[in-house]
C-alpha positions in Angstrom: -44.5 -39.5 -113.7 -43.7 -38.2 -110.3 -45.4 -39.3 -107.1 -46.9 -35.9 -106.6 -48.4 -36.0 -110.1 -49.9 -39.4 -109.3 -51.5 -38.0 -106.2 -53.0 -35.1 -108.1 -54.4 -37.3 -110.8 -55.8 -39.6 -108.1 -57.6 -36.7 -106.4 -59.1 -35.7 -109.8 -60.2 -39.2 -110.6 -61.9 -39.5 -107.2 -63.4 -36.0 -107.1 -65.1 -35.1 -110.4 -65.4 -31.4 -109.4 -61.6 -31.1 -109.8 -61.6 -32.4 -113.4 -61.6 -28.9 -115.0 -58.4 -27.8 -113.4 -56.0 -28.3 -116.4 -55.8 -32.0 -116.4 -57.8 -33.5 -119.1 -59.5 -36.9 -119.4 -56.4 -38.4 -121.0 -54.6 -38.0 -117.7 -57.4 -39.7 -115.8 -57.4 -42.5 -118.4 -53.6 -42.8 -117.8 -54.2 -43.0 -114.1 -56.7 -45.9 -114.6 -54.2 -47.7 -116.6 -51.4 -47.0 -114.1 -53.6 -48.4 -111.3 -54.1 -51.6 -113.2 -50.3 -51.9 -113.5 -49.0 -50.5 -110.2 -51.4 -52.2 -107.8 -50.4 -55.8 -108.8 -46.8 -54.7 -109.0 -47.0 -53.3 -105.5 -48.5 -56.6 -104.2 -45.8 -58.6 -106.0 -43.1 -56.4 -104.5 -44.5 -56.8 -101.0 -44.7 -60.5 -101.4 -41.1 -60.5 -102.8 -39.9 -58.6 -99.7 -41.5 -61.1 -97.3 -40.2 -64.1 -99.2 -36.7 -62.6 -99.4 -36.4 -62.4 -95.6 -33.2 -64.2 -94.6 -33.8 -67.8 -94.0 -32.4 -67.3 -90.5 -35.3 -65.0 -89.6 -37.9 -67.5 -90.9 -36.1 -70.5 -89.5 -35.6 -69.1 -86.1 -39.2 -68.0 -85.9 -40.4 -71.4 -87.0 -38.0 -73.4 -84.7 -37.6 -71.2 -81.7 -39.9 -73.2 -79.4 -38.7 -76.7 -80.4 -35.1 -75.6 -80.2 -35.6 -74.0 -76.8 -37.4 -76.9 -75.4 -35.5 -79.8 -77.0 -32.1 -78.6 -78.0 -30.9 -75.6 -76.0 -30.4 -77.5 -72.8 -27.4 -79.4 -74.2 -26.5 -77.4 -77.3 -26.9 -74.0 -75.8 -29.0 -71.1 -77.0 -26.3 -70.1 -79.4 -25.6 -73.6 -80.6 -22.1 -73.7 -79.3 -23.0 -76.0 -76.4 -24.0 -75.5 -72.8 -21.8 -76.5 -69.9 -23.8 -79.6 -69.3 -23.9 -80.5 -73.0 -20.2 -80.1 -73.4 -19.6 -82.6 -70.6 -22.0 -85.1 -72.3 -20.3 -84.6 -75.7 -23.0 -82.5 -77.4 -21.8 -81.2 -80.8 -21.2 -77.6 -81.4 -23.8 -76.6 -84.1 -21.5 -73.7 -85.1 -18.6 -76.0 -86.0 -17.6 -76.9 -89.5 -18.1 -80.6 -88.7 -21.9 -80.1 -88.0 -22.4 -77.4 -90.8 -20.9 -79.8 -93.4 -23.4 -82.6 -92.5 -26.2 -83.0 -95.0 -29.8 -82.1 -94.1 -30.6 -85.8 -94.3 -27.9 -86.6 -91.8 -29.1 -83.9 -89.3 -32.7 -85.0 -89.8 -31.8 -88.6 -89.1 -29.9 -87.7 -85.9 -32.7 -85.5 -84.6 -35.3 -88.2 -85.5 -33.4 -91.3 -84.3 -31.0 -89.9 -81.8 -27.3 -90.6 -81.6 -25.0 -91.6 -78.7 -26.4 -89.8 -75.6 -28.9 -87.6 -77.7 -32.4 -88.9 -77.4 -34.6 -89.6 -80.5 -37.3 -86.9 -81.2 -39.0 -88.6 -84.1 -42.0 -89.5 -81.9 -42.4 -86.2 -80.2 -41.7 -83.7 -83.0 -43.5 -83.4 -86.4 -41.4 -83.7 -89.6 -42.0 -80.0 -90.2 -40.5 -79.2 -86.8 -37.5 -81.3 -87.5 -37.0 -79.6 -90.9 -37.3 -76.3 -89.1 -34.6 -77.3 -86.6 -32.3 -78.3 -89.4 -32.9 -74.9 -91.1 -32.2 -73.2 -87.8 -29.0 -75.2 -87.2 -27.8 -73.9 -90.6 -28.1 -70.3 -89.4 -25.7 -71.0 -86.5 -22.5 -70.9 -88.5 -19.5 -69.2 -87.0 
């Protein structure tokens, strides 16, 4: 059934005065059935679209503030390292070396610190740390 046909049937179902215009009760019954099928399907489709957003969009949104306040000073806004960070030996998040680290390794480094990097386990929630790890994953070259 075309979209325009659905709209006509919808108008007839809503406005009883239009029922005698060549579309019988069976079309209205079909519309009732279609509403029961298409409304949940539309909701499921919308939910699927939201959940299928790239992880980078969701991760960056979730981690933008912690990354900016805790990481960007040394690792740079793009993850490649700031001038100050490079002199201190901050790792390039876009490098193969960092991208090959497991989530557990990255979580441990963020939580407990490493070399000159401070520990953030006390100042960040576990969800924030997981968000940072997810964000680091989006910074591949």
